[in-house]
Steps between C-alpha positions, in 0.01 A plus 500: 500500500421156646172423674640532851641846426167609362315419820770629736496827309123510556570444871731801508240714326217423742729515803543874434140548618637462853755781465489724803258285707672170579816624682679366690378190313617462136254573219463151355300397190354154440336334197338156486485323164302194387504362148687809370237738645525729800235393750611715794705805585592684815738754651598578859229672702575807711722413798330257732282351225526192288810432286498468126482121482195483729321775303576318174378167635182659633430666163475160323130427439534122450725395786517144363732626226768593752621142531587503130633862476833682510552791741734777397632750758768770502644408839542171693185426698542562871530206739446672835209641698486879509194717462363216282565122473777367274424524126694175440246322718208642296663369178546156652147491647352564152729237347638732232751272326739754344641835616717735294689764705674816383756501779584374847392710796814604692310593814651298786156357590464354149833466317415178307280342768183561296654325201622211715150461647341493155751242365452283811126491432563367147457832316704559182681828559685717249702796631675791330273606212563864391702524822668833421172667418336355808783620723470848352126493569569400861783754543351651814455167669839361412688820592328500836589139583836467323648839590302556817390846399215655303507536124617862467365725224641850468292762322557859408410761240766724350500796268643495150807676643542243783346649815240348736413819688555878468730679741212691657118491498221696658266225622530169687381284206667322212621686194371279219747390233279235333157500343178376662511156330848431638388607846201268480732210407698572817182468702433164336849388599427599857208252511737223379761526775469433870667820614618844388801671658617862513740702713434788740578776247244372251223528761622841622530649151212336311257380772399200284211263581684197350164332415351360180244779449491472120468124476264242653683274739661458838712780643857394584638516854676835531855481633667827593862531611506765773824451687463803727118511528459823307163423339204730592198317639272654238697354203281325242680168566333488843144493365293185526500413126785249545719354768812704567823375656768738619859370528689717742759500779240649734241303694150525355180302501498527118834333452506158336833433668772730640779509245836529665729679264835332501791666326637159413179391332346620171185708545298359212571144607394583859169633368443193282571272794230676704250464211593137451449421870151644464397301193515790246612330180504801266551874526494782255725783599391849391725703724732786416846476353672417828272211581507360146878536460557326831330184374688525172840555662449206734376288204181413682255531212342277236324732255506869410209678323598838364265752343648783292266791438532773232560786747834661588593648839838640402621427852382304801550163672670265255343162426657190660756305301497123456608233258322182399331331207238697308209262439239740364457854373165646395330827434202615710374789295789749545670310787754215468497204738814285540519189709840373607577185699799426725755276337 
């Protein structure tokens, strides 16, 4: 590993501190090095706050060292005014002579302009260090801007004999397939994504809260597909614990945007377009088989997380079917978790 890779990897590590809080901004990490020592670090603040470069610069105790330092950052410094001033300007103002960047920012408002501004000021700029790893880290941000849709994560739990739900049940609540540790992990995941999406039947049959009750963090925006406005007003998704958006053909004050079902258009893509238009850059889908399989069949997904529990139903609703590349498989006590990415 060369020295630049060492510090960019450190940038990736600290950037993860912003997971779940920076969206729709990317979770960027920044490290400032002087004389082979880290003198400052920073990651992106929750949305509306300072970016990673500014936080790193402000963390340096002896500001005089900045004019002899190297700044490492996962993503190209921004060059435009948004909620905060351009990070490229802050680097130039502090006369930081060298900047090492993981990858170019493909956002139309940046797209190389930050690099151009730094070079024009006399800064020595290196781009493309650990680029594949950096792009994977920024997968939500790049999917949002390059594909103009959220990063889509599908999640379900299935029995050892391949079912996600029994044929019948006595109460409107989930029938648990996995253990408590696996369920807690799902709540952690909810804090990491901007939104969570389910279909009408999931709400009618399970009455879920769709919040992160078992993990400390921000609740995701709840998206419910309710084409024919069948949801009861006392459903748990209508409580005040998180924002809820209903996508329906019917007019409602709760609707983010009326979705016009067009037989010539794919349903999953229509939903993703609505979420994109409203700055939602990641969504975890925990719906029933029909909702999950719709996204799979239309190939509008990026990652699948599948729990397999030790129980057997014998019969019931079969688990969705998808193909992709298995990137990890692990045991969580008596459960198995597989993560598959779209090829």
